[in-house]
Each structure stands twice: as C-alpha cells, then as structure tokens.
Backbone as numpy.savetxt, mean C-alpha at the origin, in Angstrom:
# Nx Ny Nz CAx CAy CAz Cx Cy Cz
26.56 -47.31 24.81 25.64 -46.40 25.53 24.23 -46.98 25.60
24.01 -48.12 24.92 22.78 -48.88 25.08 21.50 -48.08 24.84
21.43 -47.34 23.70 20.16 -46.70 23.29 19.79 -45.48 24.11
20.72 -44.96 24.87 20.36 -43.74 25.65 20.21 -42.58 24.68
19.29 -41.68 24.98 19.11 -40.45 24.14 20.31 -39.60 24.37
20.98 -39.12 23.30 22.10 -38.25 23.46 21.69 -37.01 24.31
22.64 -36.62 25.17 22.37 -35.51 26.10 21.89 -34.26 25.33
22.54 -34.02 24.18 22.25 -32.77 23.43 20.78 -32.66 23.06
20.18 -33.75 22.57 18.80 -33.62 22.08 17.81 -33.38 23.23
18.07 -33.96 24.43 17.15 -33.68 25.52 17.36 -32.23 25.96
18.57 -31.78 25.94 18.85 -30.39 26.33 18.13 -29.41 25.39
18.15 -29.78 24.08 17.52 -28.97 23.07 15.99 -28.91 23.25
15.45 -30.05 23.65 13.97 -30.15 23.77 13.43 -29.32 24.93
14.17 -29.26 26.02 13.65 -28.59 27.21 13.36 -27.09 27.08
14.32 -26.28 26.61 14.05 -24.85 26.58 12.86 -24.47 25.71
12.57 -25.32 24.71 11.41 -25.01 23.85 10.14 -24.97 24.67
9.95 -25.98 25.50 8.73 -26.04 26.32 8.70 -24.85 27.28
9.89 -24.55 27.84 10.01 -23.41 28.76 9.67 -22.09 28.04
10.28 -21.97 26.85 10.08 -20.72 26.08 8.59 -20.58 25.71
7.99 -21.70 25.33 6.58 -21.68 24.96 5.75 -21.22 26.17
6.08 -21.74 27.35 5.32 -21.39 28.55 5.49 -19.86 28.82
6.71 -19.38 28.62 6.99 -17.96 28.85 6.22 -17.09 27.87
6.17 -17.56 26.62 5.55 -16.75 25.55 4.02 -16.84 25.52
3.49 -17.89 26.15 2.04 -18.15 26.07 1.18 -16.92 26.30
1.41 -16.21 27.44 0.51 -15.02 27.64 0.64 -13.97 26.57
1.85 -13.77 26.04 2.09 -12.78 24.99 1.38 -13.24 23.70
1.49 -14.54 23.43 0.86 -15.09 22.21 -0.63 -14.85 22.25
-1.20 -15.09 23.43 -2.65 -14.86 23.60 -2.99 -13.40 23.29
-2.16 -12.50 23.77 -2.35 -11.08 23.58 -2.27 -10.71 22.08
-1.22 -11.26 21.44 -0.99 -10.97 20.04 -2.15 -11.55 19.20
-2.54 -12.79 19.53 -3.66 -13.43 18.81 -4.93 -12.59 18.90
-5.21 -12.04 20.10 -6.44 -11.28 20.27 -6.36 -9.97 19.46
-5.15 -9.39 19.37 -4.97 -8.18 18.54 -5.15 -8.52 17.08
-4.48 -9.58 16.64 -4.48 -9.96 15.22 -5.86 -10.40 14.74
-6.63 -10.98 15.64 -7.96 -11.49 15.25 -9.06 -10.40 15.31
-8.67 -9.20 15.76 -9.65 -8.13 15.91 -10.21 -7.74 14.53
-11.54 -7.73 14.43 -12.19 -7.40 13.18 -12.31 -5.85 13.09
-11.80 -5.29 12.03 -11.85 -3.83 11.88 -12.91 -3.37 10.90
-13.45 -4.30 10.11 -14.48 -3.94 9.14 -14.89 -5.07 8.25
-15.60 -4.75 7.18 -16.11 -5.79 6.27 -15.84 -5.39 4.83
-15.33 -6.31 4.07 -15.11 -6.05 2.62 -16.34 -6.53 1.86
-16.83 -5.60 1.01 -18.04 -5.91 0.23 -17.78 -7.01 -0.80
-16.53 -7.09 -1.26 -16.18 -8.05 -2.30 -14.73 -8.47 -2.11
-14.31 -9.51 -2.79 -12.89 -9.89 -2.75 -12.13 -8.99 -3.75
-10.93 -8.60 -3.32 -10.11 -7.71 -4.15 -8.70 -8.24 -4.27
-8.19 -8.22 -5.50 -6.83 -8.69 -5.74 -5.97 -7.55 -6.26
-4.65 -7.86 -6.47 -3.73 -6.84 -6.97 -3.05 -7.36 -8.21
-3.07 -6.54 -9.26 -2.36 -6.91 -10.53 -2.29 -5.68 -11.41
-1.42 -5.75 -12.43 -1.30 -4.66 -13.38 -2.20 -4.88 -14.58
-2.62 -3.86 -15.31 -2.26 -2.45 -15.11 -3.06 -1.78 -14.02
-4.24 -2.36 -13.67 -5.12 -1.76 -12.65 -5.87 -2.86 -11.92
-6.09 -2.71 -10.65 -6.85 -3.71 -9.86 -7.64 -3.06 -8.76
-8.60 -3.79 -8.26 -9.47 -3.27 -7.20 -8.66 -2.92 -5.95
-7.77 -3.83 -5.51 -7.04 -3.62 -4.27 -6.01 -2.50 -4.40
-5.31 -2.47 -5.51 -4.29 -1.35 -5.67 -5.03 0.01 -5.78
-6.18 0.02 -6.41 -6.95 1.27 -6.47 -7.31 1.74 -5.09
-7.80 0.78 -4.26 -8.22 1.10 -2.89 -7.05 1.65 -2.06
-5.90 0.98 -2.13 -4.76 1.41 -1.30 -4.20 2.76 -1.78
-4.23 2.97 -3.08 -3.77 4.28 -3.60 -4.74 5.37 -3.16
-6.03 5.06 -3.07 -7.04 5.99 -2.57 -6.78 6.34 -1.11
-6.46 5.31 -0.34 -6.16 5.49 1.11 -5.02 6.49 1.27
-3.92 6.30 0.47 -2.79 7.21 0.54 -3.15 8.63 0.15
-3.88 8.76 -0.94 -4.26 10.08 -1.44 -5.08 10.83 -0.41
-6.05 10.11 0.21 -6.91 10.74 1.24 -6.13 11.05 2.51
-5.17 10.21 2.87 -4.38 10.43 4.09 -3.61 11.73 4.05
-3.33 12.23 2.85 -2.61 13.50 2.70 -3.36 14.64 3.32
-4.71 14.52 3.42 -5.55 15.57 3.97 -5.17 15.91 5.41
-4.68 14.88 6.13 -4.28 15.12 7.54 -3.00 15.97 7.61
-2.23 15.99 6.53 -0.98 16.75 6.51 -1.18 18.14 5.92
-1.93 18.19 4.80 -2.05 19.49 4.08 -3.45 20.03 3.99
-4.42 19.36 4.65 -5.79 19.91 4.67 -6.64 19.44 3.50
-6.04 18.97 2.41 -6.78 18.46 1.26 -6.14 17.19 0.79
-6.87 16.28 0.09 -6.23 15.09 -0.46 -5.13 15.46 -1.46
-4.19 14.57 -1.68 -3.15 14.80 -2.66 -3.76 14.74 -4.08
-3.05 15.32 -5.05 -3.51 15.23 -6.41 -3.45 13.79 -6.91
-2.47 13.03 -6.36 -2.25 11.66 -6.84 -1.85 10.77 -5.68
-2.37 9.54 -5.70 -1.92 8.50 -4.77 -1.17 7.45 -5.57
-0.10 6.90 -5.00 0.69 5.92 -5.73 1.21 4.81 -4.80
0.94 3.57 -5.13 1.48 2.44 -4.39 2.00 1.42 -5.43
3.12 0.77 -5.09 3.68 -0.26 -5.99 2.93 -1.57 -5.78
2.61 -2.22 -6.89 1.90 -3.51 -6.84 2.72 -4.53 -6.00
4.04 -4.43 -6.14 4.93 -5.33 -5.37 4.88 -5.16 -3.87
4.36 -4.00 -3.41 4.25 -3.78 -1.96 2.98 -4.36 -1.36
2.09 -4.85 -2.23 0.80 -5.45 -1.78 0.97 -6.94 -1.89
1.05 -7.64 -0.75 1.49 -9.01 -0.78 0.36 -10.09 -0.69
-0.87 -9.64 -0.55 -1.94 -10.63 -0.47 -3.23 -9.97 -1.00
-4.24 -10.78 -1.24 -5.55 -10.24 -1.64 -6.40 -10.02 -0.40
-7.45 -9.26 -0.60 -8.44 -9.03 0.49 -9.67 -9.83 0.12
-10.13 -10.67 1.04 -11.28 -11.51 0.70 -12.59 -10.91 1.24
-13.66 -11.22 0.56 -14.96 -10.70 0.96 -15.27 -11.12 2.39
-15.91 -10.24 3.13 -16.29 -10.56 4.51 -15.46 -9.81 5.54
-15.32 -10.41 6.71 -14.64 -9.74 7.83 -13.17 -9.44 7.53
-12.76 -8.21 7.89 -11.36 -7.80 7.70 -10.74 -7.71 9.07
-9.69 -8.50 9.29 -9.01 -8.49 10.60 -7.65 -7.76 10.52
-7.09 -7.43 11.67 -5.76 -6.82 11.68 -4.73 -7.76 11.02
-4.93 -9.08 11.22 -4.05 -10.04 10.57 -4.08 -9.90 9.06
-5.29 -9.74 8.49 -5.45 -9.51 7.03 -4.65 -8.32 6.59
-4.73 -7.21 7.36 -4.06 -5.96 7.04 -2.53 -6.23 6.99
-2.01 -7.01 7.96 -0.58 -7.34 8.03 -0.19 -8.24 6.83
-1.09 -9.16 6.43 -0.80 -10.02 5.30 -0.74 -9.24 4.00
-1.64 -8.28 3.86 -1.69 -7.47 2.64 -0.52 -6.50 2.59
-0.20 -5.88 3.73 0.85 -4.86 3.79 1.90 -5.22 4.85
2.77 -6.19 4.55 3.73 -6.66 5.59 4.91 -5.74 5.77
5.16 -4.81 4.85 6.35 -4.00 4.93 6.12 -2.76 5.80
7.25 -2.26 6.37 7.19 -1.08 7.25 7.20 0.20 6.40
6.28 0.27 5.48 6.21 1.48 4.59 5.37 2.56 5.25
5.79 3.81 5.06 5.08 4.95 5.64 4.74 5.98 4.56
3.76 6.80 4.90 3.29 7.84 4.01 4.38 8.92 3.78
4.57 9.31 2.52 5.38 10.45 2.15 4.58 11.31 1.19
4.56 12.60 1.47 3.87 13.56 0.61 4.87 14.38 -0.12
4.84 14.28 -1.48 5.86 14.93 -2.32 5.25 16.03 -3.15
5.95 17.14 -3.28 5.50 18.23 -4.16 6.34 18.15 -5.43
5.65 18.04 -6.56 6.31 17.80 -7.84 5.88 18.80 -8.90
6.81 19.18 -9.76 6.48 20.02 -10.92 5.78 19.14 -11.97
4.95 19.82 -12.78 4.23 19.04 -13.84 5.16 18.29 -14.75
6.32 18.91 -15.07 7.28 18.23 -15.96 7.82 16.96 -15.31
7.98 16.97 -13.99 8.45 15.78 -13.28 7.34 14.69 -13.15
6.08 15.19 -13.12 4.93 14.28 -13.07 4.88 13.46 -14.37
5.19 14.12 -15.47 5.21 13.40 -16.77 6.24 12.30 -16.75
7.40 12.59 -16.13 8.46 11.59 -15.99 7.97 10.45 -15.12
7.25 10.76 -14.05 6.72 9.74 -13.14 5.77 8.83 -13.92
4.90 9.41 -14.74 4.00 8.59 -15.54 4.73 7.68 -16.49
5.86 8.19 -16.99 6.68 7.34 -17.87 7.28 6.17 -17.06
7.72 6.46 -15.83 8.21 5.41 -14.95 7.17 4.33 -14.74
5.94 4.77 -14.52 4.81 3.81 -14.25 4.48 3.03 -15.52
4.55 3.71 -16.67 4.26 3.03 -17.97 5.25 1.89 -18.21
6.52 2.14 -17.91 7.56 1.13 -18.08 7.25 -0.11 -17.26
6.67 0.10 -16.10 6.35 -1.04 -15.18 5.06 -1.73 -15.62
4.35 -1.18 -16.61 3.08 -1.78 -17.03 1.94 -1.46 -16.11
2.13 -0.34 -15.33 1.10 0.13 -14.41 1.48 -0.14 -12.96
0.98 0.72 -12.06 1.10 0.54 -10.61 -0.22 0.98 -10.00
-0.36 0.94 -8.69 -1.60 1.37 -8.05 -1.66 2.91 -8.02
-2.64 3.50 -8.68 -2.73 4.96 -8.76 -4.14 5.45 -8.36
-4.17 6.70 -7.94 -5.44 7.35 -7.57 -5.38 8.82 -8.03
-6.50 9.35 -8.54 -6.57 10.74 -8.90 -6.08 11.06 -10.30
-5.62 10.02 -11.00 -5.08 10.20 -12.35 -5.62 9.16 -13.31
-5.43 9.42 -14.61 -5.76 8.42 -15.62 -4.59 8.39 -16.61
-4.24 7.19 -17.02 -3.12 7.01 -17.95 -3.47 6.00 -19.04
-2.95 6.24 -20.21 -3.02 5.26 -21.29 -1.58 4.91 -21.63
-1.30 3.62 -21.69 0.06 3.17 -22.00 0.01 2.10 -23.07
1.17 1.83 -23.68 1.24 0.75 -24.66 1.71 -0.54 -23.95
1.49 -1.64 -24.62 1.95 -2.96 -24.06 3.44 -2.95 -23.80
4.18 -2.21 -24.65 5.64 -2.20 -24.53 6.14 -1.20 -23.49
5.19 -0.51 -22.79 5.61 0.38 -21.69 5.85 1.83 -22.02
5.18 2.28 -23.11 5.30 3.71 -23.47 4.06 4.47 -22.96
4.28 5.70 -22.54 3.16 6.55 -22.11 2.51 7.19 -23.32
1.19 7.06 -23.46 0.47 7.69 -24.58 -0.22 8.96 -24.11
-0.79 8.94 -22.90 -1.63 10.05 -22.45 -1.78 9.98 -20.94
-1.84 11.13 -20.29 -2.04 11.16 -18.83 -2.82 12.41 -18.45
-3.74 12.21 -17.50 -4.54 13.29 -16.96 -4.44 13.28 -15.42
-4.39 14.46 -14.82 -4.42 14.56 -13.34 -5.74 15.30 -13.01
-6.59 14.61 -12.22 -7.87 15.23 -11.91 -8.67 15.54 -13.16
-8.51 14.72 -14.17 -9.26 14.88 -15.41 -8.72 15.93 -16.35
-7.60 16.58 -15.99 -7.03 17.64 -16.85 -5.61 17.29 -17.31
-5.24 17.82 -18.46 -3.83 17.59 -18.94 -2.85 18.16 -17.92
-1.65 17.58 -17.92 -0.58 18.01 -17.00 -0.06 19.35 -17.44
0.02 20.29 -16.47 0.60 21.60 -16.72 2.05 21.56 -16.22
2.99 21.70 -17.13 4.43 21.61 -16.78 4.85 22.53 -15.64
4.24 23.71 -15.60 4.67 24.74 -14.62 3.97 24.63 -13.29
2.88 23.89 -13.24 2.10 23.76 -12.01 2.79 22.81 -11.05
2.55 22.96 -9.73 3.04 21.95 -8.79 1.88 21.06 -8.37
2.18 19.77 -8.21 1.19 18.79 -7.81 1.70 18.06 -6.58
0.78 17.45 -5.82 1.23 16.64 -4.68 0.96 15.17 -4.92
1.92 14.37 -4.55 1.80 12.91 -4.69 1.95 12.27 -3.34
0.93 11.49 -2.96 0.96 10.73 -1.68 1.41 9.31 -2.02
2.54 8.93 -1.48 3.10 7.60 -1.77 3.73 7.05 -0.50
4.56 6.03 -0.66 5.27 5.47 0.51 6.76 5.80 0.39
7.43 5.83 1.54 8.88 6.22 1.58 9.72 5.34 0.64
9.38 4.09 0.52 10.14 3.16 -0.34 10.19 3.67 -1.79
9.02 4.16 -2.28 8.97 4.69 -3.65 9.54 6.08 -3.72
9.31 6.89 -2.66 9.83 8.28 -2.64 11.37 8.24 -2.76
12.00 7.16 -2.35 13.48 7.02 -2.43 13.92 6.58 -3.83
12.96 6.45 -4.74 13.30 6.07 -6.13 13.34 4.59 -6.43
12.88 3.77 -5.46 12.85 2.33 -5.67 11.75 1.90 -6.69
11.84 0.64 -7.15 10.90 0.09 -8.13 10.79 0.93 -9.35
11.88 1.58 -9.73 11.91 2.32 -10.99 11.25 3.72 -10.91
10.81 4.13 -9.72 10.13 5.44 -9.60 11.13 6.57 -9.39
12.10 6.66 -10.28 13.19 7.63 -10.13 12.72 9.10 -10.18
11.60 9.35 -10.89 11.08 10.74 -10.99 10.74 11.31 -9.60
10.39 10.44 -8.65 9.97 10.92 -7.33 11.15 11.57 -6.59
12.37 11.24 -7.02 13.53 11.84 -6.35 13.72 13.31 -6.76
12.93 13.77 -7.75 12.99 15.18 -8.20 12.05 16.07 -7.35
11.37 15.48 -6.38 10.39 16.25 -5.58 11.03 17.49 -4.99
10.30 18.63 -5.12 10.79 19.90 -4.54 10.69 19.92 -3.04
9.66 19.22 -2.53 9.44 19.18 -1.07 8.98 17.78 -0.74
9.37 17.33 0.46 9.00 15.96 0.86 8.66 15.98 2.34
7.44 15.56 2.67 6.98 15.51 4.09 6.58 14.06 4.38
7.27 13.45 5.36 6.94 12.07 5.75 6.57 12.11 7.24
5.25 12.26 7.55 4.83 12.38 8.94 5.26 11.16 9.75
5.68 11.44 10.99 6.16 10.36 11.88 5.00 9.40 12.21
5.30 8.11 12.12 4.34 7.10 12.56 3.19 6.85 11.63
3.21 7.46 10.42 2.05 7.26 9.51 2.34 6.08 8.60
2.32 4.87 9.20 2.59 3.65 8.40 1.36 3.37 7.51
1.63 2.84 6.36 0.57 2.52 5.41 -0.42 1.54 6.04
0.14 0.56 6.79 -0.69 -0.42 7.46 -1.69 0.26 8.41
-1.16 1.19 9.21 -2.01 1.91 10.17 -3.04 2.77 9.45
-2.63 3.43 8.35 -3.58 4.28 7.60 -4.71 3.40 7.00
-4.30 2.22 6.51 -5.28 1.34 5.89 -6.29 0.81 6.94
-5.76 0.42 8.11 -6.65 -0.06 9.19 -7.56 1.03 9.65
-7.06 2.27 9.75 -7.86 3.42 10.17 -8.98 3.72 9.16
-8.62 3.60 7.88 -9.60 3.82 6.80 -10.75 2.83 6.92
-10.39 1.55 7.13 -11.42 0.49 7.28 -12.29 0.79 8.51
-11.66 1.17 9.63 -12.43 1.46 10.84 -13.37 2.65 10.68
-12.85 3.68 9.98 -13.67 4.90 9.75 -14.92 4.55 8.95
-14.72 3.73 7.89 -15.87 3.37 7.05 -16.85 2.50 7.85
-16.32 1.63 8.70 -17.17 0.76 9.51 -18.00 1.57 10.47
-17.37 2.59 11.09 -18.06 3.45 12.02 -19.20 4.19 11.32
-19.01 4.46 10.03 -20.05 5.17 9.24 -21.05 4.21 8.65
-20.92 2.91 9.08 -21.87 1.91 8.58 -21.64 1.47 7.15
-20.39 1.67 6.66 -20.09 1.30 5.25 -19.17 0.12 5.18
-19.35 -0.67 4.10 -18.43 -1.79 3.83 -17.29 -1.23 2.96
-16.17 -1.96 2.94 -15.03 -1.52 2.13 -15.26 -2.01 0.70
-15.16 -1.06 -0.22 -15.40 -1.42 -1.61 -14.40 -0.69 -2.51
-14.39 -1.08 -3.77 -13.47 -0.46 -4.74 -14.05 -0.63 -6.15
-13.54 0.17 -7.06 -14.05 0.11 -8.45 -12.93 0.13 -9.45
-13.16 -0.54 -10.56 -12.24 -0.43 -11.72 -12.71 0.78 -12.51
-11.82 1.73 -12.77 -12.23 2.99 -13.38 -11.40 3.39 -14.59
-10.64 2.47 -15.11 -9.81 2.84 -16.23 -8.71 3.83 -15.85
-8.16 3.64 -14.66 -7.10 4.53 -14.20 -5.81 4.31 -15.00
-5.53 3.05 -15.29 -4.40 2.74 -16.18 -4.90 1.77 -17.23
-4.91 2.17 -18.50 -5.39 1.29 -19.56 -4.30 1.07 -20.58
-4.25 -0.16 -21.11 -3.27 -0.49 -22.13 -3.93 -0.43 -23.50
-3.37 0.41 -24.37 -3.88 0.54 -25.72 -2.91 -0.21 -26.64
-3.48 -0.83 -27.64 -2.64 -1.59 -28.58 -1.74 -0.65 -29.36
C-alpha cells in the first residue's frame, strides 16, 4: 500500500472537524453563560469536616431557601461535605465556579421532623465526623459519638416538630443520613436545584452591594 494512510483514520478525522464547526456557535453560547460573573467572594472558602467556611455557607443557603416554601427559614440547614466538589476562591464568582462546586443535580427538600428524630439525625452526623450544618450546634467525640446538640441555641424538645432544609440525595437517606427518612412531611419544590439557589443567593448579595462571606462559628466541634 506504499505508506498510504489507512482509510479508517481519515474517515475518523473528518467528522470531528465537522462536529466542531457545528458545535462552535453553541460552545460560544455556553462559554458566555459559564463565564458570567454573579458576584464576589470576600475570601477563599474550602470544605472539610467537622466544620468549614464553604459548607457553612451552603447550609445557610439551604436554610434560607426554605423561606420561599414556608415563609420562614428552616430550623436547620444540612449539606453533605461529599456533595461539595471544589473550593470557592477569593474574587469573582462565575457560573462555572458554581458548577464546579456543586456539580450534582441536587435539589432542595424541606422535611418536617420530630425532636426525637432530630436527635437521631445528629447521631448520624456525629458518626460522619460532621457535615455542613446551619441553625444548630453540636459537640461530638473523635470516635463519632454525639455529646450535645442545640437547635437555635436551645436543647432539642422530643415532642416539638422542626424543619430541615437539605437536598433530595440526603432526604432519601444517603450518606448515612437515615434519620431523614423518618420525616413526617417532605416538600421538594420543582426546579429548586441547589446550584440555582446558590447562584441566586450570590446574585442577591451582589445586588445589595455585598460580597459573599462566611464564618466559623463552632457549629460542629470535636471534644476529646
């Protein structure tokens, strides 16, 4: 065949160029969406256990988002550290950053829980060595035992009902959050993706002239 390029490889090479030409206008569109700046982060934030700046922020976003469903924020916000896949760096926040941080198709779920089930939930979180929480304070041991928990600064009342704003993935009992399956009521508003809620939160703060910030507050502490 005297060094001729095999027919297959030339055939393979052609559609790629064609496909690229076809996709070019869409890529341009996607790039412009992904590069859109939605706000500014005051500081770099990472995610880790037992408590971190970024997991605190995202749990706050979930807890506040409940107000659109029930008129007031939830008693507790909860996000799994494993669902946060990247850190947020200081400076401009783009839609691409939001996708990198929250790549999963997770959506808001608002659960109504009895106090006794909330205690079980805190035990689930203790076993994991902490998760992203808002509205509560917990003390746990290194070995994953729950020592103490407060909701809104008060001890848990077994007979009272509380609301937990989390994502559907956890509401289904994944990542060891089996207590969430005891919820008496479950509302998962259509189209309320965590990614969308987070982007909206950033945009709302930007419109009010604020940068995105977070604090370490001893939400989950490990006692020896």
